[in-house]
Phi, psi and omega in degrees: 000316182297334179305310184291331180297332182290354181252010180261124179286163174290319181220158167237134175219135184304317181211163187299331179291341182271355182290138177273087184292329176297319178296319178299318178299315178300329180278000177094009177287129180242344181226138177244121175257122180249129167295153181270296191286121180069008168252309178260324178219153174289156179300333183268014174249154182257334183223156177292136180297158178301320180298312179292318179299318178298321176298314181295321177297317177299317181294330179296342178287338183245327187235157164280124181249129177228131172270125183236119190225147172279351179289165181278171185296330179294335176271316189286309188302311179294333184285328193263000179059236184267357186294153173292149184206160168228121176256165183047051187287341178062032175299137019266013174293169183274351189305301183292325179293322177294323176300315180296319176300319179294323179299316184269343179066035182247164175276159182304323183282359177256008188235147171224139179256134179248123181203169185254357183243134178293313187291313185271306188283305185289311179299317179299315179297314181296324179298327181266352180084029178256139175294158183217153173236121176270129175240159176288147176297142180298313183211085184304327181295345179268000181306145172281169183301316181296324179290320176300318177297314179301321180293325176294316177297316180301319179300320177294317180296320182295335173296322176292322176298315181301319182288318187267333182228065186300323181293312178298320179300311183298320184278324191246335185254315183304316177297328178293321183284333184280000000 
């Protein structure tokens, strides 16, 4: 039973612009970890849009912001401009998330990870004890093969979540799937 619980996010919000950052600050969040691909930019884009970049710059006034990605440095570094980052994070392992924690020097309960994938982002955050926000992918059709595979596995796992944690499924997963 506990297996399926590790795939449930703390929150669901359709997109990063809809997150209540003031509420997160009130809750003691000091660092925001953002997944890159399909959370901040589509896989078929090379750089963060000006609109998204301006949001992240604004957030840097209140939070430590780190982009944490499983992509390689040739993809991540040009995409993130001046932002702090971890590339080749190997999510859902703890390796990249621990690097990001070291960059900001914060405790796990002061951090929240924002991502679009159940398998890498949400499971990875839960494994390390970090809160998470699940967002819808920006452009699912741009997913790479491994991400498409991960989403198929996630769909199978989410059937178990639905069966064992129906309330969490209805509130946090069903809106993500629709």
